[in-house]
N, C-alpha and C positions, 0 to 999 in steps of 0.2 A: 503494499500500500504506500501511496505517496505521501507527502508531508501534509498537504492540506486535508487529505482523507483521514488521517492519523489526528490532526489537530480538531477536526470537527468531532471526530469521535469522541475525543477527551472532553470538548466543549459539551457535548450531548449528555456524556456521562456524568460529568459533575453538576450539570444544570438539572437534570432529571432528579438525581439522587438528592440534590439540595432542595428542590421542590416538593420532595416528599414531606419535609418537615416545616416548611415555610407555612402552608395553610393550617397545618397541623397544630402548630403552637398558636396561629392566629385564633382558629377557630375553638379550640379547647379554652384558651385564654378568655375568650368571649364568655365561654359556658361557666367557667369559674366565676366570673365577674357577677353573671346574672344570678348563679346559686348564692353567693354572698350576699347580694342585694336584697334576695329574697329573705333570708336570715336576717338583716337590718329591719326589714318592713314588717315581716311576720312574727319575729322573736321565736322563732322555732329552731331548737337545736338541731334538727335533722339537717336543715339547710346548711348549718355550718359544717357538720360532718362531710355533707356530700362536696362542699367547696374544698375542704383540706384533702378529701381522699383524691378528686380528680386533678387538684392542683400539683399532685406529685407527678402525675404523667404529663401535665402541660410543661413542668419544668424540665424533665427529661428531653421532650421534643425541642424546648427552646435551646438547651445545652447543646444537643447534637446539631441543632440548626445553625447555631454560630459556628461550630467546627466545620462543618461542610460548606458554609459560605467563606470561610476563609481559605479553603481549599480552592474554591471556584475563582476567587478573585486572584489567587496565586497563578493558576493556569491561564488565567485570561491575561495576565502581565506578561508571562512568559511566551505564549503562543500566538498573540493577536497584537505586536507592537506597532505595525503598519497601520493596522485598523484604529489603533489608540492614538495615533498621532494625527490620523485623519479626524477622528470626532472628539479629541479630548478636551476642545474648547466648548463644545456643547455639553459633553456629558461631566464636566468638571464641576459645575454648579449644582445640579441635583443630587449628584451622589455624594458631595461635601456637605450639603444640608441633611441627607438621610444619615451619614455618619455622625456629624457633630451636634445634630439636634434630635432628629427622632430616635436613632438606635441609643443615643446616651439617655434620652428619655425613659424609653422603656426599661434599659440595663439598672438604671438609676431606681427608679420606682418599683421593679420587680425586688430589689434588695431591700427597700424600705418595706414592702409589703411583706417579704418572706421573713423578715426580722422582727417585725413590730406586733405579733400575734398577742394581744392580752396586753400591749403596752401602750396603745392609744385606743380613741373612742372607736366603736364599730364602724361610724360613719365615715371617720377619717380613713380607717383602714380599707374599705371598700373603694374609698376615692383612689387610693394608691393603685389599686388593681385597674380601675378605670382608665387611670393614665397610662398603665401599662398597655391597655387594648388599643387606647388612642395613638401611643407609640408605635405599635405593631402596624395599624393601618397607615401611620404617615411614613413608615420606613417602605411599604409596599407602594405608595402613591409616588414618592421621589424616585424609586427604581423604575416604575413603570413611566415617569416622564422621560426617563432615558430611553427605555424600549421603544416606547411610542414614537419617538424620533426615529427610530430604525424602520419602524413601519411606515410612518407618513411624515416625512421630514419637514419643519416649518421654522421660521423664526432664523434664518442663516443666511450666509454668503458665503462662496467659494473664495478663497483668498490665497494665494500661492500653493494651490493644491490641497488644502485644508478648509475643512467646514468651520465657519466661526460664527459665534452668536451673535445676531443683532436685535432679537426681540424676545427677552425673557418671559414677557407675558405671553406672547403666542405659543411659546413652547409648552406652558403649563395649562394653558386653556384650549390647546388641540382637542378636537372631538374624539381623537383616537385615544388621547391619554384618559379621557373621563369613561370611555367605553372599556379600556382594558382594566381601569381600576375598579369599575362597580363590578365588573364580571369576575376578576380575581378574588374580590372581597366575598362575593356572593358565593363563589366556589368553596372559600375558606371557611365560610359559615355551614355550608352543607358539610363540609369535612368534619368540623366541629361537632354538629348534630348527629351525624350519622355514625362516626367513630364512638361517641359516648352512647348512644343508644345501642350500637353493635356490641360494645365491650360489655354492658350491662346484660344485654341477651346472653353474651357468652358464660357469663358469671352464673346467670339463673339456670342454664342449662347444665352447667358443670357442677355446681354445688347443691346437691339434693337437701343437705341439711345445713342449715344457717340460721342465725337468730332473726327473730321478726325485724329487728331494727335494721340489719344488714339488708334483708329482703326488700323492706320499704325504701331504703335508700336507692338500690338499684331500680326498683319500679319508679320511683319518683325522676331518678336520672334519665331512665328511658325515655319517659314522657315529656320531660325538658328537652332531651335531644331530638324527639320527633318535631316538636315545635319549631326548634331553631332549624332543623333540616328542611321543614316545609317553607320557612321563610326564605331561607337560601335557595331552594329549587325555583322557587317563584322569581327571585331576583335573577338567578342565571340564566333561565329561560328569557325573560324580558330583556336583560343586557345583551345576552347572546343574540338574540334577534336584532338588534340596533347595530352590534358591532358587524355582523354579516351583510347587514344593508349597506353599510359603509364601505365594505370591501368591493361592491359592485363599481364603485368609483375610485376608491384608493389603491386597490390591488385586484385588479379584475383577473389576472392569471390564477391567483390563489382562490379566489371564489369560483372560477370554472373548474379548476382541479378538485375542489372539494365536492363538486357536482358530477365530476366525470364527463365534462362536455369537450370533446374535440372540436366539433363543428357548432355553428350557431344554433342556439334552441329553437328557433321559429317563434312565431306569436300566435297564441298564447305558448308559455313554457312549461313544459312538464317536469315535474320533479322525480328524480330516481332514486327509488326506495333502496335498493340493491344493484349492485353492477360490478364488473370486472373489466379492466381495461388492457390491451394489448399495448405497452408503452413504445415497443420497437416500432411496431407499425402505427402507432398513434390513432387508435380507434378503440371504440368499445365493442368488447366481445359479447357481452349481453347486458341485459338490464330489464328492471320492472319499473315503469313508470306511472305516475298519476297525473292525469291531465290537469292543466291550468295551475296546479299548486307552486311550481317553482315561480311564476308569475306573482301569485299572492305573498309569498314568502319575500321576495324581492321588492315589489313596489307597492304591496297593499291593495292590489288590484288584480282582477283576472284577465290581464293584458300586458304586454311587453316582453321582449325578448332579452336573452343573455347571451353576450358573445362567446364564442367557443376558444379553447386553447389555440388552435390552428390560426384564427385570426389575430389573436392578441400576439402570438408568437410574430407574425410578420409585421406587426405594428412595432413591436419593441426592437426587431432587427433594423427597422426604418430609423428607429429613433436613436438607438444605442450601439448600432454595429453588429456585425455577425457574431452568433453566439447561441448557446442552448439555454434558452428562458424557460424550459419546460420542469416544474418541480416534479417531485415523486408523486405521481398521480394516485396509484393505488393506496399507498400508506394515508395520503390526505383525505382521500374519499372515505376510508373505512375509519381512521382515527376520529373524523369528525362526526360520524354515525355513532360511533362508542360513546364519545363525550355527550352529545345530544340525548342519546337512548338512555344513559345513567342519570342524566338530569330529569327525564320525563319518568324514569324508574324510581327516583328518590321523591318525587312529587307523590308517586301513587303510594309507594310503601309509607311514607311518612303520614300521609293523609288516613290511609288504612289503619296505621299505628295508633294514632289518635283516637280514631273510631272505636278501634276494639281495646282501647284502655280507659274508655270512659267509665266514670263511677259507677253508673248502673248496671253495667255488664263488662268488666275487664277480663275478657275471656283469653287475651294473648298472653298474659302472665302463665296461664296453666297448658297451654297448647304448644307442645314441643316443636311441632313443624312450624308455627308461626314464630317461635323464637329462633330457629334455625334460620329462617329467612331473615330475620332482623341481624343475626350474627354475621351471616354470609354477606350483609350490605356493608361490613366494615372495610372490605377491601375496594369497594366501588369508588369512592372519592379519590383515592390514589390513581386508578386507572383512568378516571375522567380527567383529573387535573393535569396527569402526564400526556394524555391525548390532545388536551387543549393546547399545551405548549408545543408539542409535535406540529400540530395545525399553524400555529402562530409563526414558529421558527423555520420549518421546513418549506412553508407556503412562500417564504420570501425568496427562496432560491432564484437566481445565483447572486442575490443582494446580501450583504450585511447591513447596509443602509439602502432602502429601497430607491432604485433608479438613480444612485449617487455612486456607490462603492460596492466592488463585488468581491465575494469571498476569497477568490484566488489572488487578490490584491492585498487581502488582509492579513495573512500570515507573517509572522516574525521571520526575516531573511536569515537570521543566525540559529535556528533551530534545525536539528537534523532529523530523520527519520528513526534513527536508532533510539535517540534521546526520548522522541515521542512515544516510541513503542515501549520503552522502559518505565516511563512514568506513567503511561497508561496502564500498565501491568500493576505498578505500586500503588496508584490509586483505585484500582477495582478491587486490590486485596484490601487495603483500607476500609473502603467502603463496605465491603463485607463483613469486616470486623465490626465497624460503628453499626450497620444495621443489626448484626446478631447482638449486640450489646444492648442495643435500644430494645429489641423484642425480649430479650431475657429481662431486663430491669421492668419492663411494663407487665410482662407476665408475672414476675415476682410480685409487683405491686397489687396486681389484681388477685393473686393466691393469698397474699396477706389479708386483703379485705380493709374496708373503712375503719372497723374496730380496732384494727392494729395501729392505725395512725392515732387514735384515741389514747390507747395505752402507752404509745411512745412518747406523747406529749405529756401524760402524767408523770412517767419516769424523769422526763426531762425538767418539769416544774420542781418534783421533788428534790432533783439534784440541784436545782438553781438556788434553793432556799439557804439562807445563812445558818450555819449549824449551831450558832450561839443564841438563836431566836427564842429558843425554849430556856434558855438559862442553863448553860451548861455548868456552872458552878455555884 
């Protein structure tokens, strides 16, 4: 494999693995904040126990996310120096704000929140957690400002072969920023709700004998998870629809690839449910279509056509010169449907879960097959988020900055195939270890259960007492 291919593999590997934990920590942090808020409002100890129990898993995901983020930054600087020179003036401001303000905000208040249990008022303590949540949202926003420029460059001028910022406001108000941000946050909310509900389901399946308090914690956690996942799934479907409509104009090749269209669709345009494309002959082998649907999805009306990839390829060659502008069509077609399908599945399961856990007839807790469905849903947000980023990044091929800078021009000139191969193997091994450690400790926390956290806190409180309080002499 050549240097460009190895560098792309490394970028994909580090980004995908890092993104396992980003929405995980954002979503679980939000749920912990909700649970602690319910404790402050309702004054019921069960919500405090829930918040402390799930916080241990949130902290694990946050820690691993920080480590994988550092690895991602390292490989980015090592492998993509020409790209960094081209876009550094644009990326410098949002990434500096993310590091100096957003990340410092969340890391500072996560420390205050972690070490001030029973030392400050409950209202102040939960405020710390909401500031952590706000910090995670802002971190995502500033990183996505940088990514949105790669998708739809605005507020810049080309000077001496480099992109230089001319309008910071245009950069942060780009419609692509807000579509990406709301979609990513909605996906993180889905992950938090689905993972918490799924792990609660796993515990209800796994442990046939448990205290009534522990069982109640899992039941309430599952119901809160369903509510959060339902809100997130509605947000994902709405923001995803807006984002795809914008692609018709911003990145027509990506849009056509996600629909498997080599030729112009015709008017009205039919939406393809399933298909397979021959990428060598640049034609569709087979497909099942629904008439009018693509026009409705693209333009909110039963008319209008969509350009095919062959037409767009000819336009790009005329504008940018000879080259291959076709992205990996089958990958984009199917990952888009996996992402959208999981969004719809989450909406269905969370709605049904809320119905079957209602007070009048909470049958879900007693039906093992229902608990199995909820438990298996735990993995789906990881698949959906990964599929979404594959669509976002692979669909931009062959550009790193759409229409301005190509992948082949972005790689560091001083890296070798050998160094990239060695670092790929090293990173892959490290990720396997980190992933295994994460799974081990999450499983360990689940096995211990929420009552263990309460016992540990009692021991710590006892150890923290002054030994002379009782009058030793």
